[in-house]
C-alpha positions as CSV (number, residue, x, y, z in Angstrom):
1,M,-25.1,7.1,-0.9
2,L,-22.8,8.0,2.1
3,G,-23.7,4.3,3.2
4,A,-22.3,2.9,0.1
5,S,-19.3,5.4,0.0
6,T,-17.9,4.0,3.2
7,A,-18.9,0.1,2.5
8,F,-16.8,1.2,-0.9
9,V,-13.6,2.2,1.3
10,L,-14.0,-0.8,3.5
11,L,-13.9,-3.3,1.0
12,A,-10.8,-1.8,-0.8
13,A,-9.3,-1.5,3.0
14,I,-10.2,-5.8,3.1
15,F,-8.8,-6.4,-0.2
16,W,-5.5,-4.6,0.2
17,G,-5.4,-6.4,3.6
18,L,-6.0,-9.8,1.7
19,S,-3.5,-9.3,-1.0
20,G,-0.6,-9.4,1.5
21,G,-1.9,-12.9,2.0
22,I,-2.5,-14.0,-0.9
23,G,1.4,-12.9,-1.8
24,G,2.5,-14.6,0.9
25,I,0.9,-17.9,0.1
26,L,2.5,-17.0,-3.7
27,M,5.8,-16.6,-2.6
28,A,5.6,-19.6,-0.1
29,S,5.1,-21.6,-3.6
30,G,8.4,-20.1,-4.7
31,W,7.3,-17.0,-6.9
32,D,9.7,-14.0,-6.6
33,A,8.6,-11.0,-5.1
34,F,9.1,-9.0,-8.1
35,V,7.1,-11.2,-10.0
36,V,4.2,-11.5,-7.6
37,S,4.4,-7.4,-7.9
38,F,5.0,-7.0,-11.7
39,Y,1.7,-9.3,-12.4
40,R,-0.8,-7.6,-9.6
41,G,0.1,-4.1,-11.1
42,L,-0.2,-5.7,-14.6
43,I,-4.0,-7.2,-14.1
44,G,-4.7,-4.0,-11.7
45,L,-3.4,-1.6,-15.0
46,L,-6.2,-4.1,-17.2
47,C,-8.5,-3.1,-14.8
48,V,-8.2,0.8,-14.5
49,L,-7.7,1.1,-18.4
50,L,-11.3,-0.5,-18.7
51,W,-12.5,2.1,-16.3
52,L,-10.6,4.9,-18.4
53,A,-12.1,3.2,-21.4
54,L,-15.7,3.5,-19.7
55,R,-15.1,6.9,-18.4
56,P,-12.7,8.7,-20.7
57,G,-13.6,12.3,-19.9
58,G,-11.6,14.9,-18.4
59,S,-9.0,12.1,-18.8
60,G,-6.4,15.0,-19.4
61,L,-3.9,12.4,-21.5
62,A,-2.8,16.0,-22.7
63,S,-1.2,17.8,-19.9
64,R,2.9,16.8,-19.1
65,R,2.4,17.7,-15.7
66,M,-0.4,15.1,-15.5
67,W,2.3,12.5,-17.1
68,L,4.8,14.0,-15.1
69,W,3.6,13.5,-11.4
70,S,1.5,10.4,-12.6
71,T,4.7,9.0,-13.6
72,L,5.9,9.7,-9.9
73,A,3.4,8.1,-8.7
74,G,4.1,5.1,-10.5
75,L,7.4,4.9,-9.0
76,G,5.6,4.9,-5.4
77,V,3.3,2.4,-5.9
78,A,5.9,-0.3,-8.0
79,G,7.8,0.7,-5.0
80,N,5.2,0.3,-2.6
81,F,4.1,-3.2,-4.2
82,S,7.6,-4.8,-4.4
83,F,9.2,-3.8,-0.9
84,Y,5.9,-5.0,0.4
85,F,6.0,-8.0,-0.7
86,V,9.8,-8.6,-0.5
87,S,9.3,-7.8,3.6
88,I,6.5,-10.3,3.7
89,A,9.1,-13.0,2.1
90,H,11.6,-11.9,4.8
91,G,9.3,-11.4,8.0
92,S,5.7,-12.0,8.3
93,V,2.5,-10.2,6.6
94,A,1.5,-8.6,9.9
95,I,4.6,-6.7,10.6
96,A,5.1,-5.9,6.6
97,A,1.4,-4.5,6.6
98,T,2.0,-2.5,9.7
99,L,5.2,-1.1,8.9
100,M,3.7,-0.2,5.8
101,Y,0.9,1.6,7.3
102,C,3.4,4.2,8.7
103,A,3.6,5.7,5.6
104,P,1.6,8.9,7.1
105,V,4.7,9.5,9.0
106,F,6.5,9.7,6.0
107,V,3.9,12.0,4.6
108,Y,4.6,14.4,7.5
109,L,8.5,14.5,7.2
110,V,8.0,15.1,3.7
111,S,5.4,17.7,4.3
112,F,7.6,19.2,7.2
113,A,10.7,19.6,4.7
114,L,8.1,21.3,2.2
115,G,6.7,23.5,4.2
116,L,3.3,22.1,3.6
117,E,2.7,21.3,7.1
118,R,3.7,22.8,10.3
119,P,5.6,21.1,12.7
120,T,4.1,21.0,16.5
121,A,5.5,19.5,19.8
122,L,2.2,17.2,19.4
123,K,3.2,16.0,16.0
124,W,6.9,15.2,16.6
125,A,5.4,13.5,19.7
126,A,3.2,11.3,17.6
127,I,6.3,10.5,15.3
128,V,8.4,9.5,18.3
129,M,5.5,7.0,19.5
130,V,5.5,5.1,15.9
131,M,8.9,4.8,16.1
132,L,9.1,3.5,19.5
133,G,6.0,1.0,17.9
134,V,8.1,-0.1,14.9
135,V,10.9,-0.8,17.4
136,L,8.6,-3.3,19.6
137,L,6.6,-4.5,16.5
138,T,10.1,-5.7,14.8
139,Q,12.0,-6.5,18.0
140,I,15.2,-4.7,16.7
141,Y,16.8,-4.9,19.7
142,D,16.5,-8.7,19.5
143,L,17.1,-9.7,15.9
144,D,18.4,-13.2,16.8
145,N,15.4,-14.4,18.3
146,S,12.5,-12.3,16.5
147,G,12.8,-14.4,13.6
148,I,13.1,-11.2,11.5
149,T,15.9,-10.0,9.2
150,P,16.7,-6.4,8.9
151,L,15.9,-6.6,5.1
152,G,12.7,-7.5,6.0
153,I,12.1,-4.3,8.2
154,G,13.7,-2.1,5.8
155,A,11.8,-3.3,3.0
156,G,8.5,-3.1,5.5
157,L,9.3,0.6,6.1
158,L,10.3,1.2,2.2
159,A,7.3,0.2,1.5
160,G,5.6,2.8,3.5
161,L,8.1,5.8,2.2
162,S,7.1,4.7,-1.5
163,Y,3.3,4.7,-0.9
164,A,4.0,8.4,0.6
165,L,5.6,8.9,-2.7
166,F,2.1,7.4,-4.3
167,I,0.2,10.0,-2.6
168,F,2.3,13.3,-3.6
169,G,2.3,12.0,-7.1
170,F,-1.2,11.0,-7.1
171,K,-2.1,14.5,-5.4
172,Y,-0.5,17.1,-7.6
173,A,-1.9,14.6,-10.9
174,G,-5.3,15.2,-9.5
175,P,-5.8,18.9,-10.8
176,H,-4.7,17.6,-14.1
177,G,-6.2,14.5,-15.1
178,S,-8.9,12.2,-14.0
179,P,-8.0,9.4,-11.1
180,Q,-8.6,6.5,-13.7
181,A,-6.1,8.2,-16.4
182,I,-3.8,8.9,-13.0
183,L,-3.7,4.9,-12.2
184,S,-3.5,3.6,-16.0
185,I,-0.1,5.8,-16.4
186,A,0.8,4.6,-12.5
187,F,0.2,1.5,-13.0
188,A,2.1,0.8,-16.8
189,V,5.0,2.8,-15.2
190,L,5.0,0.1,-12.6
191,A,4.7,-2.7,-15.2
192,T,7.8,-1.2,-17.3
193,I,10.0,-1.0,-14.3
194,L,9.2,-4.2,-12.2
195,I,9.8,-6.5,-15.5
196,W,13.3,-5.8,-15.2
197,P,14.3,-7.1,-11.5
198,S,12.0,-10.0,-12.0
199,D,12.8,-13.7,-13.2
200,S,11.9,-13.7,-17.0
201,D,11.5,-17.5,-16.8
202,Q,8.4,-17.3,-13.9
203,I,7.2,-14.4,-15.6
204,I,6.3,-16.6,-18.7
205,A,5.6,-19.5,-16.7
206,V,2.7,-17.7,-14.8
207,P,-0.1,-18.0,-17.2
208,H,0.3,-21.7,-17.5
209,T,0.6,-22.6,-13.9
210,P,-2.1,-23.9,-11.3
211,D,-1.7,-20.7,-9.3
212,W,-3.0,-18.7,-11.9
213,P,-6.1,-17.9,-10.0
214,L,-4.2,-16.9,-7.3
215,F,-2.2,-14.3,-9.5
216,A,-5.5,-13.2,-11.0
217,T,-7.4,-12.6,-7.5
218,L,-4.3,-10.6,-6.5
219,G,-4.2,-8.3,-9.7
220,V,-8.2,-7.8,-9.7
221,F,-8.7,-7.2,-6.0
222,G,-5.4,-5.9,-4.7
223,A,-4.9,-3.4,-7.3
224,G,-7.9,-3.2,-10.0
225,L,-11.1,-3.2,-8.0
226,S,-9.5,-1.7,-4.8
227,F,-8.7,1.2,-6.3
228,V,-11.6,2.1,-8.2
229,L,-13.9,0.9,-4.9
230,Y,-11.5,3.4,-2.8
231,I,-11.4,6.4,-5.4
232,I,-15.2,6.4,-6.2
233,G,-15.9,6.0,-1.9
234,L,-13.7,8.7,-0.9
235,K,-15.3,11.0,-2.7
236,H,-18.2,10.7,-0.4
237,T,-16.3,9.6,2.8
238,A,-15.0,12.0,5.3
239,P,-11.2,12.1,5.6
240,A,-11.7,11.0,9.7
241,V,-13.8,8.3,8.8
242,A,-11.9,7.1,6.2
243,S,-8.5,7.6,8.5
244,I,-10.5,4.7,11.1
245,I,-11.7,2.6,8.1
246,A,-8.0,2.5,7.2
247,M,-7.1,0.2,10.1
248,V,-8.9,-2.2,8.3
249,E,-6.3,-3.0,6.2
250,P,-3.1,-4.1,8.6
251,V,-5.8,-5.8,10.9
252,T,-7.0,-8.1,8.1
253,A,-3.5,-8.9,7.1
254,S,-2.6,-9.8,10.1
255,L,-5.6,-12.2,10.9
256,F,-4.9,-14.0,7.4
257,G,-1.3,-14.1,8.7
258,V,-2.4,-15.9,11.8
259,V,-5.2,-17.8,10.4
260,V,-3.6,-19.2,7.2
261,L,-0.3,-18.8,7.1
262,D,0.1,-19.9,11.0
263,E,2.0,-16.5,12.0
264,R,2.5,-15.5,15.3
265,L,2.9,-12.3,17.0
266,A,4.4,-12.1,20.9
267,I,2.8,-9.6,23.4
268,A,5.3,-6.8,22.8
269,Q,4.8,-6.9,19.2
270,M,1.2,-7.1,19.4
271,L,1.6,-3.6,21.6
272,G,3.9,-2.0,19.2
273,A,1.1,-3.0,16.0
274,A,-1.5,-1.2,18.4
275,L,0.8,1.7,19.5
276,I,1.3,2.7,15.6
277,L,-2.1,1.8,14.4
278,M,-4.0,3.8,16.8
279,T,-0.6,6.7,16.5
280,V,-1.4,6.7,12.8
281,T,-5.0,7.2,13.0
282,A,-4.9,10.0,15.3
283,L,-2.4,11.6,13.2
284,S,-4.8,11.3,10.1
285,L,-7.6,12.4,11.8
286,F,-6.4,15.6,12.8
287,S,-4.1,16.6,10.2
288,R,-4.6,19.5,7.5
289,T,-2.5,17.5,5.1
290,P,-5.1,15.7,2.8
291,Q,-4.0,12.0,3.3
292,P,-5.4,8.7,1.5
293,A,-6.8,6.4,4.1
294,S,-4.8,3.5,3.2
295,D,-1.4,2.3,1.5
296,V,-1.6,0.5,-2.6
297,S,-0.2,-2.4,-0.7
């Protein structure tokens, strides 16, 4: 069972990593980032509703607290999906995925502010190391020649911040309902929010486009099946193991960008990415604050 659970978490991380590449292909074909995010969440909603229908017990749908925290989680995942794809559109898959991987740092900062985690010199040093990694990765000191826009950098960091919001919402909704019920509400909130900034003509056109299989793949594997596999797998996977497995996501996204989308990273950017991945993984390994192993990209 332990081996299967680890494999589930690994598959979820791979699917999340590939979702960035698929989104990049769709946006390169002219699809709006919000439309891509909307369909990813909408198809994910259909998947988790099926899970809820198959396992309705202990849903907690009568709990107002579960609805409140699940709605907060929905706001987080809506921001995560949309800012992630905006970052890809104005930067690259590799940079967007790595910036989003900074989410645990935001969790730490919020935990410090709320008194959930005790700040120490070591933790602050780790946060500084991540910030240094972000500077190297984004080449913010030389934006004119880096090919990355400030919007791409800001959106990538906001994707991580949004994922931190999802983490807290999901965590505090957990005692009041089942994961499938929480995710159903969260994805319903996502679809409701993202339909407003999305191009209505493109939303109508998606079911009739030759790109529809890519949208379906993105939604099923990038939002539906991946979340189900991750939650099931995490029940029997140690947090330390899950934290290490999480590195598969940005690595998969980066490889997809290099192999399929012909993206390239300079040596300094690769050093920055490595610094972020290693430091965030170390933070997750030694933190007392429970954290998911990956972002909901």
